BAMI-695818 format. One record per residue (C-alpha): residue in one letter; x, y, z. Coordinates in nm, 2 decimals, decimal comma, always signed. Layout:
BEGIN
(atom "A"; (X; Y; Z)) ...
END
This chain:
BEGIN
(atom "M"; (-10,48; +0,20; +3,29)) (atom "N"; (-10,17; +0,39; +3,16)) (atom "P"; (-9,92; +0,55; +3,40)) (atom "A"; (-10,04; +0,90; +3,33)) (atom "S"; (-10,39; +0,81; +3,43)) (atom "K"; (-10,27; +0,64; +3,75)) (atom "R"; (-10,07; +0,95; +3,85)) (atom "R"; (-10,37; +1,18; +3,78)) (atom "D"; (-10,60; +0,95; +3,98)) (atom "F"; (-10,35; +0,94; +4,27)) (atom "L"; (-10,33; +1,32; +4,28)) (atom "L"; (-10,70; +1,34; +4,27)) (atom "V"; (-10,75; +1,11; +4,56)) (atom "I"; (-10,49; +1,29; +4,78)) (atom "T"; (-10,64; +1,63; +4,69)) (atom "L"; (-11,00; +1,52; +4,77)) (atom "K"; (-10,89; +1,37; +5,10)) (atom "Y"; (-10,71; +1,69; +5,20)) (atom "I"; (-11,01; +1,91; +5,10)) (atom "S"; (-11,25; +1,68; +5,29)) (atom "M"; (-11,04; +1,71; +5,61)) (atom "L"; (-11,03; +2,09; +5,58)) (atom "K"; (-11,41; +2,10; +5,53)) (atom "Q"; (-11,48; +1,87; +5,82)) (atom "G"; (-11,25; +2,07; +6,05)) (atom "F"; (-11,41; +2,41; +5,96)) (atom "L"; (-11,76; +2,26; +5,97)) (atom "L"; (-11,70; +2,10; +6,31)) (atom "T"; (-11,57; +2,43; +6,45)) (atom "F"; (-11,88; +2,62; +6,33)) (atom "C"; (-12,11; +2,35; +6,45)) (atom "L"; (-11,96; +2,36; +6,80)) (atom "L"; (-11,99; +2,73; +6,82)) (atom "F"; (-12,35; +2,74; +6,70)) (atom "S"; (-12,44; +2,45; +6,92)) (atom "A"; (-12,29; +2,62; +7,22)) (atom "V"; (-12,50; +2,93; +7,16)) (atom "L"; (-12,82; +2,73; +7,10)) (atom "H"; (-12,75; +2,52; +7,41)) (atom "A"; (-12,72; +2,83; +7,62)) (atom "Q"; (-13,06; +2,95; +7,50)) (atom "K"; (-13,25; +2,63; +7,58)) (atom "P"; (-13,44; +2,60; +7,91)) (atom "D"; (-13,27; +2,39; +8,18)) (atom "T"; (-13,58; +2,18; +8,21)) (atom "E"; (-13,50; +1,98; +7,89)) (atom "D"; (-13,36; +1,64; +7,96)) (atom "T"; (-13,02; +1,53; +7,83)) (atom "K"; (-13,17; +1,28; +7,58)) (atom "T"; (-13,38; +1,55; +7,41)) (atom "K"; (-13,08; +1,78; +7,37)) (atom "S"; (-12,86; +1,51; +7,23)) (atom "Q"; (-13,13; +1,42; +6,97)) (atom "K"; (-13,14; +1,78; +6,85)) (atom "I"; (-12,77; +1,82; +6,79)) (atom "P"; (-12,77; +1,63; +6,45)) (atom "T"; (-13,06; +1,85; +6,34)) (atom "W"; (-12,86; +2,17; +6,40)) (atom "V"; (-12,55; +2,02; +6,23)) (atom "T"; (-12,77; +1,94; +5,93)) (atom "T"; (-12,92; +2,29; +5,93)) (atom "L"; (-12,58; +2,45; +5,96)) (atom "S"; (-12,44; +2,24; +5,67)) (atom "A"; (-12,73; +2,36; +5,46)) (atom "H"; (-12,67; +2,72; +5,53)) (atom "M"; (-12,29; +2,74; +5,55)) (atom "E"; (-12,05; +2,73; +5,25)) (atom "L"; (-11,67; +2,68; +5,31)) (atom "H"; (-11,41; +2,76; +5,05)) (atom "G"; (-11,04; +2,79; +5,03)) (atom "Y"; (-10,73; +2,77; +4,82)) (atom "A"; (-10,35; +2,77; +4,84)) (atom "Q"; (-10,10; +2,88; +4,57)) (atom "A"; (-9,73; +2,80; +4,61)) (atom "G"; (-9,45; +2,78; +4,37)) (atom "Y"; (-9,09; +2,85; +4,26)) (atom "T"; (-8,94; +3,15; +4,08)) (atom "W"; (-8,61; +3,18; +3,90)) (atom "Q"; (-8,51; +3,53; +3,78)) (atom "H"; (-8,22; +3,66; +3,58)) (atom "Q"; (-8,10; +4,01; +3,50)) (atom "E"; (-7,78; +4,03; +3,30)) (atom "D"; (-7,53; +3,81; +3,50)) (atom "V"; (-7,73; +3,82; +3,82)) (atom "H"; (-7,95; +3,52; +3,90)) (atom "S"; (-8,18; +3,45; +4,19)) (atom "N"; (-8,43; +3,18; +4,28)) (atom "S"; (-8,68; +3,11; +4,56)) (atom "F"; (-8,97; +2,89; +4,67)) (atom "D"; (-9,27; +3,10; +4,78)) (atom "L"; (-9,61; +3,07; +4,93)) (atom "K"; (-9,82; +3,32; +4,75)) (atom "R"; (-10,16; +3,28; +4,90)) (atom "V"; (-10,35; +3,07; +5,16)) (atom "L"; (-10,71; +3,18; +5,18)) (atom "F"; (-11,02; +3,04; +5,36)) (atom "W"; (-11,36; +3,19; +5,37)) (atom "A"; (-11,70; +3,10; +5,50)) (atom "K"; (-12,03; +3,22; +5,37)) (atom "A"; (-12,34; +3,20; +5,58)) (atom "N"; (-12,68; +3,21; +5,40)) (atom "V"; (-12,90; +3,34; +5,68)) (atom "T"; (-13,20; +3,35; +5,45)) (atom "D"; (-13,26; +3,31; +5,08)) (atom "R"; (-13,21; +3,69; +5,05)) (atom "W"; (-12,95; +3,76; +5,32)) (atom "S"; (-12,59; +3,63; +5,35)) (atom "F"; (-12,26; +3,71; +5,52)) (atom "L"; (-11,91; +3,63; +5,42)) (atom "F"; (-11,57; +3,63; +5,60)) (atom "M"; (-11,24; +3,58; +5,43)) (atom "H"; (-10,89; +3,55; +5,58)) (atom "D"; (-10,56; +3,52; +5,40)) (atom "F"; (-10,32; +3,32; +5,63)) (atom "S"; (-10,02; +3,46; +5,44)) (atom "S"; (-10,13; +3,82; +5,51)) (atom "V"; (-10,44; +3,97; +5,68)) (atom "V"; (-10,81; +3,95; +5,71)) (atom "Q"; (-10,92; +4,06; +5,36)) (atom "E"; (-11,30; +4,06; +5,34)) (atom "F"; (-11,60; +4,07; +5,57)) (atom "Y"; (-11,93; +4,18; +5,43)) (atom "T"; (-12,30; +4,12; +5,42)) (atom "D"; (-12,53; +4,10; +5,11)) (atom "Y"; (-12,90; +4,15; +5,10)) (atom "R"; (-13,12; +4,09; +4,79)) (atom "F"; (-13,42; +4,32; +4,77)) (atom "L"; (-13,58; +4,18; +4,45)) (atom "P"; (-13,64; +3,82; +4,35)) (atom "K"; (-13,45; +3,83; +4,02)) (atom "K"; (-13,14; +4,00; +4,16)) (atom "E"; (-13,23; +4,34; +4,00)) (atom "L"; (-13,13; +4,52; +4,33)) (atom "N"; (-12,89; +4,41; +4,60)) (atom "V"; (-12,68; +4,58; +4,86)) (atom "R"; (-12,34; +4,49; +5,00)) (atom "F"; (-12,19; +4,65; +5,32)) (atom "G"; (-11,85; +4,59; +5,47)) (atom "Q"; (-11,50; +4,53; +5,33)) (atom "F"; (-11,48; +4,39; +4,98)) (atom "K"; (-11,31; +4,41; +4,65)) (atom "N"; (-11,36; +4,73; +4,46)) (atom "S"; (-11,53; +4,71; +4,11)) (atom "L"; (-11,24; +4,88; +3,92)) (atom "S"; (-11,13; +4,68; +3,61)) (atom "M"; (-11,23; +4,34; +3,48)) (atom "Q"; (-10,96; +4,15; +3,67)) (atom "N"; (-10,96; +4,29; +4,02)) (atom "P"; (-11,30; +4,15; +4,12)) (atom "L"; (-11,19; +3,80; +4,01)) (atom "S"; (-11,02; +3,54; +4,24)) (atom "P"; (-10,66; +3,45; +4,15)) (atom "T"; (-10,79; +3,10; +4,10)) (atom "K"; (-10,98; +3,22; +3,80)) (atom "L"; (-10,70; +3,41; +3,63)) (atom "E"; (-10,45; +3,25; +3,38)) (atom "L"; (-10,13; +3,43; +3,49)) (atom "I"; (-9,93; +3,33; +3,80)) (atom "D"; (-9,87; +3,70; +3,86)) (atom "C"; (-10,26; +3,72; +3,85)) (atom "Y"; (-10,32; +4,08; +3,76)) (atom "S"; (-10,18; +4,31; +3,49)) (atom "Q"; (-9,94; +4,59; +3,59)) (atom "A"; (-10,21; +4,85; +3,54)) (atom "V"; (-10,46; +4,66; +3,76)) (atom "V"; (-10,21; +4,61; +4,04)) (atom "Y"; (-10,12; +4,98; +4,04)) (atom "L"; (-10,45; +5,15; +3,98)) (atom "T"; (-10,67; +4,93; +4,21)) (atom "G"; (-10,45; +4,94; +4,51)) (atom "C"; (-10,31; +4,59; +4,50)) (atom "G"; (-9,96; +4,70; +4,61)) (atom "S"; (-9,74; +4,87; +4,36)) (atom "D"; (-9,85; +5,23; +4,44)) (atom "P"; (-9,65; +5,36; +4,73)) (atom "L"; (-9,90; +5,65; +4,78)) (atom "N"; (-10,19; +5,42; +4,85)) (atom "G"; (-10,00; +5,12; +5,00)) (atom "V"; (-10,09; +4,75; +4,99)) (atom "Q"; (-10,47; +4,73; +5,00)) (atom "Y"; (-10,53; +4,40; +4,80)) (atom "G"; (-10,77; +4,58; +4,57)) (atom "R"; (-11,02; +4,61; +4,86)) (atom "D"; (-11,18; +4,89; +5,07)) (atom "L"; (-11,46; +4,96; +5,32)) (atom "G"; (-11,79; +5,09; +5,20)) (atom "I"; (-12,14; +5,02; +5,07)) (atom "M"; (-12,24; +4,90; +4,72)) (atom "L"; (-12,56; +4,86; +4,52)) (atom "Y"; (-12,55; +4,61; +4,24)) (atom "G"; (-12,78; +4,40; +4,02)) (atom "D"; (-12,87; +4,25; +3,68)) (atom "L"; (-13,12; +4,41; +3,45)) (atom "F"; (-13,29; +4,33; +3,11)) (atom "K"; (-13,29; +3,95; +3,16)) (atom "N"; (-12,93; +3,96; +3,30)) (atom "Q"; (-12,79; +4,14; +2,99)) (atom "L"; (-12,68; +4,45; +3,19)) (atom "H"; (-12,49; +4,42; +3,52)) (atom "Y"; (-12,43; +4,74; +3,73)) (atom "E"; (-12,24; +4,82; +4,04)) (atom "F"; (-12,23; +5,16; +4,23)) (atom "A"; (-12,02; +5,19; +4,55)) (atom "V"; (-11,93; +5,46; +4,80)) (atom "M"; (-11,61; +5,37; +4,98)) (atom "N"; (-11,35; +5,52; +5,22)) (atom "G"; (-11,07; +5,51; +4,96)) (atom "S"; (-10,81; +5,44; +5,23)) (atom "G"; (-10,80; +5,06; +5,19)) (atom "I"; (-10,85; +4,76; +5,42)) (atom "N"; (-10,87; +4,73; +5,80)) (atom "R"; (-10,85; +5,10; +5,87)) (atom "K"; (-11,06; +5,41; +5,91)) (atom "D"; (-11,09; +5,68; +5,64)) (atom "N"; (-10,78; +5,89; +5,65)) (atom "N"; (-10,94; +6,20; +5,49)) (atom "K"; (-11,28; +6,37; +5,48)) (atom "H"; (-11,36; +6,24; +5,13)) (atom "K"; (-11,53; +5,93; +5,00)) (atom "D"; (-11,45; +5,75; +4,67)) (atom "V"; (-11,73; +5,68; +4,42)) (atom "I"; (-11,68; +5,37; +4,20)) (atom "G"; (-11,91; +5,25; +3,92)) (atom "K"; (-11,93; +4,96; +3,68)) (atom "L"; (-12,14; +4,87; +3,38)) (atom "E"; (-12,12; +4,53; +3,21)) (atom "Y"; (-12,32; +4,45; +2,90)) (atom "R"; (-12,34; +4,09; +2,79)) (atom "F"; (-12,41; +4,08; +2,42)) (atom "K"; (-12,41; +3,70; +2,43)) (atom "P"; (-12,33; +3,45; +2,69)) (atom "N"; (-11,98; +3,42; +2,55)) (atom "F"; (-11,91; +3,80; +2,49)) (atom "R"; (-11,92; +4,10; +2,73)) (atom "I"; (-11,79; +4,46; +2,74)) (atom "V"; (-11,71; +4,62; +3,07)) (atom "T"; (-11,64; +4,98; +3,17)) (atom "T"; (-11,55; +5,10; +3,52)) (atom "G"; (-11,46; +5,43; +3,68)) (atom "Q"; (-11,36; +5,58; +4,01)) (atom "L"; (-11,36; +5,94; +4,14)) (atom "G"; (-11,20; +6,02; +4,47)) (atom "K"; (-10,92; +6,16; +4,68)) (atom "G"; (-10,62; +5,98; +4,81)) (atom "H"; (-10,41; +6,05; +5,12)) (atom "A"; (-10,04; +5,98; +5,05)) (atom "L"; (-9,90; +5,73; +5,29)) (atom "E"; (-9,54; +5,79; +5,16)) (atom "T"; (-9,36; +5,95; +4,87)) (atom "S"; (-9,35; +5,78; +4,53)) (atom "A"; (-9,10; +5,79; +4,24)) (atom "Y"; (-9,40; +5,76; +4,01)) (atom "C"; (-9,55; +6,08; +4,15)) (atom "P"; (-9,26; +6,29; +4,29)) (atom "N"; (-9,47; +6,60; +4,32)) (atom "I"; (-9,70; +6,45; +4,59)) (atom "A"; (-9,58; +6,47; +4,95)) (atom "T"; (-9,64; +6,23; +5,24)) (atom "G"; (-9,96; +6,31; +5,41)) (atom "E"; (-10,10; +6,52; +5,12)) (atom "D"; (-10,45; +6,47; +5,00)) (atom "Y"; (-10,46; +6,44; +4,62)) (atom "K"; (-10,70; +6,38; +4,34)) (atom "R"; (-10,72; +6,00; +4,26)) (atom "D"; (-10,93; +5,90; +3,96)) (atom "R"; (-10,94; +5,58; +3,76)) (atom "W"; (-11,11; +5,43; +3,46)) (atom "S"; (-11,11; +5,12; +3,24)) (atom "V"; (-11,28; +4,97; +2,93)) (atom "G"; (-11,24; +4,60; +2,84)) (atom "A"; (-11,39; +4,31; +2,67)) (atom "E"; (-11,39; +3,93; +2,70)) (atom "W"; (-11,47; +3,66; +2,45)) (atom "K"; (-11,51; +3,28; +2,49)) (atom "A"; (-11,54; +3,03; +2,22)) (atom "H"; (-11,84; +2,87; +2,40)) (atom "T"; (-12,00; +2,85; +2,74)) (atom "E"; (-12,21; +2,53; +2,72)) (atom "G"; (-12,12; +2,20; +2,89)) (atom "L"; (-11,78; +2,32; +3,01)) (atom "D"; (-11,56; +2,07; +3,19)) (atom "Y"; (-11,21; +2,11; +3,33)) (atom "W"; (-11,09; +1,80; +3,16)) (atom "K"; (-11,26; +1,73; +2,82)) (atom "N"; (-11,45; +2,04; +2,73)) (atom "R"; (-11,25; +2,36; +2,80)) (atom "T"; (-11,30; +2,68; +2,61)) (atom "A"; (-11,06; +2,92; +2,43)) (atom "Q"; (-11,09; +3,27; +2,57)) (atom "V"; (-10,94; +3,62; +2,52)) (atom "Q"; (-10,96; +3,91; +2,76)) (atom "A"; (-10,84; +4,27; +2,68)) (atom "E"; (-10,86; +4,59; +2,87)) (atom "V"; (-10,73; +4,95; +2,86)) (atom "L"; (-10,69; +5,14; +3,19)) (atom "G"; (-10,59; +5,48; +3,30)) (atom "G"; (-10,55; +5,69; +3,62)) (atom "R"; (-10,47; +6,03; +3,76)) (atom "D"; (-10,29; +6,11; +4,08)) (atom "G"; (-10,28; +6,48; +4,13)) (atom "R"; (-10,12; +6,62; +3,81)) (atom "N"; (-9,97; +6,28; +3,72)) (atom "H"; (-10,13; +6,06; +3,45)) (atom "S"; (-10,09; +5,68; +3,39)) (atom "I"; (-10,22; +5,45; +3,12)) (atom "G"; (-10,19; +5,08; +3,04)) (atom "A"; (-10,34; +4,79; +2,85)) (atom "Y"; (-10,32; +4,41; +2,84)) (atom "V"; (-10,44; +4,12; +2,64)) (atom "T"; (-10,44; +3,76; +2,77)) (atom "A"; (-10,54; +3,45; +2,57)) (atom "C"; (-10,60; +3,09; +2,69)) (atom "L"; (-10,61; +2,81; +2,43)) (atom "P"; (-10,69; +2,45; +2,52)) (atom "V"; (-10,46; +2,21; +2,34)) (atom "Y"; (-10,52; +1,87; +2,52)) (atom "K"; (-10,73; +1,72; +2,80)) (atom "G"; (-10,68; +1,95; +3,10)) (atom "M"; (-10,40; +2,14; +2,93)) (atom "D"; (-10,40; +2,51; +2,81)) (atom "V"; (-10,14; +2,73; +2,65)) (atom "I"; (-10,13; +3,08; +2,80)) (atom "A"; (-10,00; +3,40; +2,63)) (atom "S"; (-10,02; +3,76; +2,75)) (atom "A"; (-9,89; +4,11; +2,65)) (atom "D"; (-9,90; +4,36; +2,94)) (atom "Y"; (-9,81; +4,73; +2,90)) (atom "F"; (-9,82; +5,01; +3,16)) (atom "N"; (-9,69; +5,36; +3,18)) (atom "Y"; (-9,68; +5,47; +3,55)) (atom "N"; (-9,63; +5,84; +3,46)) (atom "T"; (-9,68; +5,96; +3,10)) (atom "D"; (-9,47; +6,27; +3,17)) (atom "L"; (-9,17; +6,08; +3,30)) (atom "G"; (-9,19; +5,79; +3,06)) (atom "L"; (-9,19; +5,53; +3,34)) (atom "K"; (-9,32; +5,25; +3,13)) (atom "Q"; (-9,28; +4,87; +3,10)) (atom "M"; (-9,39; +4,59; +2,87)) (atom "N"; (-9,42; +4,23; +2,99)) (atom "L"; (-9,46; +3,94; +2,76)) (atom "V"; (-9,57; +3,60; +2,91)) (atom "L"; (-9,59; +3,25; +2,76)) (atom "G"; (-9,68; +2,94; +2,95)) (atom "V"; (-9,88; +2,62; +3,00)) (atom "Q"; (-10,12; +2,50; +3,27)) (atom "Y"; (-10,26; +2,16; +3,35)) (atom "W"; (-10,58; +2,11; +3,54)) (atom "F"; (-10,57; +1,78; +3,74)) (atom "Y"; (-10,90; +1,86; +3,91)) (atom "K"; (-11,19; +2,11; +3,87)) (atom "T"; (-11,01; +2,39; +4,05)) (atom "C"; (-10,66; +2,25; +4,09)) (atom "R"; (-10,38; +2,30; +3,85)) (atom "V"; (-10,01; +2,31; +3,79)) (atom "Q"; (-9,87; +2,62; +3,60)) (atom "I"; (-9,54; +2,71; +3,44)) (atom "Q"; (-9,47; +3,05; +3,28)) (atom "Y"; (-9,19; +3,26; +3,15)) (atom "T"; (-9,21; +3,64; +3,16)) (atom "N"; (-8,98; +3,87; +2,96)) (atom "A"; (-8,99; +4,22; +3,13)) (atom "N"; (-8,88; +4,53; +2,95)) (atom "P"; (-8,88; +4,85; +3,17)) (atom "A"; (-8,80; +5,16; +2,97)) (atom "K"; (-8,53; +5,30; +3,19)) (atom "Q"; (-8,38; +4,99; +3,34)) (atom "T"; (-8,21; +4,67; +3,22)) (atom "H"; (-8,46; +4,42; +3,09)) (atom "Y"; (-8,49; +4,10; +3,29)) (atom "G"; (-8,68; +3,77; +3,28)) (atom "Y"; (-8,82; +3,51; +3,52)) (atom "L"; (-8,95; +3,16; +3,51)) (atom "Q"; (-9,23; +3,07; +3,75)) (atom "T"; (-9,40; +2,75; +3,85)) (atom "Q"; (-9,71; +2,72; +4,07)) (atom "V"; (-9,94; +2,46; +4,22)) (atom "Q"; (-10,30; +2,56; +4,30)) (atom "V"; (-10,53; +2,35; +4,52)) (atom "A"; (-10,88; +2,49; +4,58)) (atom "F"; (-11,22; +2,38; +4,70)) 
END
């Protein structure tokens, strides 16, 4: 066995042991909680031996109905702008979530980001056997754009989302809307039609973000249509109609005052192509893919528009080359635009675990251009 294979196997063993410990810890906690509830509901006439014999059954049942997932992303960033340099280690995300399959139609999910806040808690119910009609109620990611519904573990860039997606979906760069992590409270109908060729989503949401009540009298309506021409090619369009409530003033929209209700609309059209979808493997059989999208928005009288294209090309076992061009104009009247060009590589040392290194050249229209080098390690299960 060559040194490279030994190092890869060592990393794999350590990762699997860590994941196994996390799963056991979470599973044990849930088992104890459920066992305590069940124990309290049993008649006192049962003898100790009978109770002890039933505990493994409940543990097995719980394991069959409970899914535990999580991931962590941490790295290092070095940035330069003219003669000014900075660098820092950072912990980007540490998320754990549990999904309980109550029945074959009804499920519940809870997600917490240990680096920030509780992000998701919702329940799903499937009305029809082939998933033509489902309902989701709670706090979850909104449907706007192709990228926002995806986990950062599935995206090629260390920065995850494009500038337009971050701003328009409420992920953090819009001061009027605040940091909402692309999520909101509401109810959504969704499903797949015509032998899974057409996917639809229709949601009514507060429009005020996560972990808070609605801050105006209006609700946001968000829709999504995705047509899958082939298993390896899809076109997606999304839209949002609503009203925002300005949490603070914004240089991007200087004519909107703090506390003001304003028109907040969004739209996107995008496509994704993959070289193939059969027999994919993280190590030997990866696929080339390209994703592109155009997005736009309106905040009061202010309009914004952006676009991105990201490509991933496998070049060796477990290794990909990543390239992306990302443009966004925060206000078309003021010319607050920026172009980011990204080039990097990533190495998958397990199914959902990778090491990434990327360089971004950022060119804002009315500021000095700058660049930054990022590295990141992702461990997920």
